[in-house]
N, C-alpha and C positions, 0 to 999 in steps of 0.2 A: 655570702659576700655579695655576689651579684644580685641575690634577691632584695638584700637590704637596700642596695643602692637604688634598684627598680623601685622599690616601695617608697623610698625617700623621694626620688623625683617625682615621682606619681602624687606625694603628698605635696610637694611644693607646687607642682601646676595645679592641684585642685585649691589650695590657699591662695595661688595668685588668681585665680578665675574666680573666687569668691570675693578676694577683695576688689578686683575690677568691677564685679557686679555691686558690690557695696558701696563703692565710691561714689557712684552716682546717685544714690539716695542717702548717704552716709550724714548729711546735713541737709535736709530738704530745704529749711529756711535759707540757708546759705546759696543753695542752687536756685532756689526762686529769685533771691536778691541779684544774683549774677545773670540770671535770665531777664530780668526788669532794667538794670543798669546798661546792659549790652546794647541796647536799641539809642539809650541816650549817649552812650561814648561814640558811638558809631555818628550820631548827630553833632557831637562836639568835635568830631574829627573833620567834618563837613564844613563846620563853621570856622574852625581855625585854617582849613584850605581857602576859604573865600577871605578871610582875614589877611592872609599871605599875598592874596591877589590884589587886594585892595590896596595893600601898602606897597606892592610892587609898581603899581600904575604911577606914570608921570603925573606932575601936578597939570591940572587942567586951566584954562583961562576962565571958563563958566566952571566956577566951584560948586554951584548949588546941587547938579547931580552927583557929583562926587561926595558932597556932604549928606544928602540924602541916602546914599548907597551905605553910608557908614552909621547913619541914625538907623537904619533898617536892620543892619546887623547887628545892632548894640540890642535892639527890640529882640532878635532871635536867639540872643544869648540869657536876656531874660525871660522868654517863654522856656527856653530849655531850664533855667534854673526853677521855673514854677512846676514843670514836670518832674524834675529830680527831687524836689522836696515834697511832692506825692509819694515817693518811692519811701517804704518802710525799710531802713536798714536794721541787720541783726544786730545783737547786743553790742560784741565788740567793735561793730565799724561804725555805730551811731555817729561818734563825733567825728570821725574821719571822714563820713559821709556828708555830714555839715559842711566842713572844709571844703570839700569838691564842690559844693554847691556854691559856696563863696568864690570859687574860682569863675565861675559863669558870671557872677555879680562883678568880679574885679574886670573881667574882659568889657562888660557892659559898661562900666563907669570909665574906662580907660578910653574906650572908642569915642564914647560920648564928650569927653574932655577934648579928644583931639580933632573930632569934628566941629566943635564949637570954636577952636583954635583957627582951623583952616577956614571955616565961615568969614572970620574976620578980615582975611586975606592979607593980613600983617605977618611978615615972616618972624618977627621977634615974639609973637604971640604963638607961633607954630614951634618954635624953638622952646619958647617957656614950657609948652604944654608937654613937648617930649621927656623935659628934665621931670615933669611931674607924673607922667605915666610909668616911667621906667620902674619904681617901685611897684606898681600895681602887677606888672608882669613878673618880678622877682617873688611877689606875694604868690601869685599864681602857680608859679612853679613849684614852689615850696609846698603849698597845699596839695596839689596834684600829686606830687612825688609821696608824701605821707599817705593820702588815700589809697594810692597804687600799692605802696609797699605793705600798707595794713590789710589789703585786700588779698594781695599775692600769699601773705603770711597765713592768712586764715584758710585759704585755699589749699596751700600746703600741708596746713594741719589736719585738715579735713580730708586730705589725700585725694583732691579733685583736681580736675584739669584747670590749666591757666588759659583764658582767653588769648588770643593771639596779640590783641591790642595791649594787654597790660604789661607786656614785655618793656616796651619803649617809655611807657607812662611813668615806670617806677625810676628809670633814669631821667626823666624829663624832656625827653627828645619826642 
């Protein structure tokens, strides 16, 4: 009986080791995709931090540099979208990958709308712009969650490790 238990334990260890080695290359296309989007998602995180910093700043008397910073940030989101578009998504992720690219477009559009309103120096324009851009952010959150959940599902099905940044993205945080 002890020999059978040892044999079963050894078989389980060998199977687990084989599965771990296999999972890294189980889906080379998915592995390559994650490697390519990893840098872009890290850039996205940096842009979101910059976005939060800009919106935490108090209003300025001279709004020109303030507006220029916003336009520069919008440009960076557009460049991120261009790089994102160059990445070829695996079969089941193509539509969601495109949606995540739309997230970057939505941020760029919203930032430009806000910057243009701030540039007018009219409080009613700034307030109206805020109402116009809120749906952009809701859509961006929704699309981000859909992409992250689809990627998470694909990685789990392929028995691959989840990147640390993926956990919060699927929840929208």
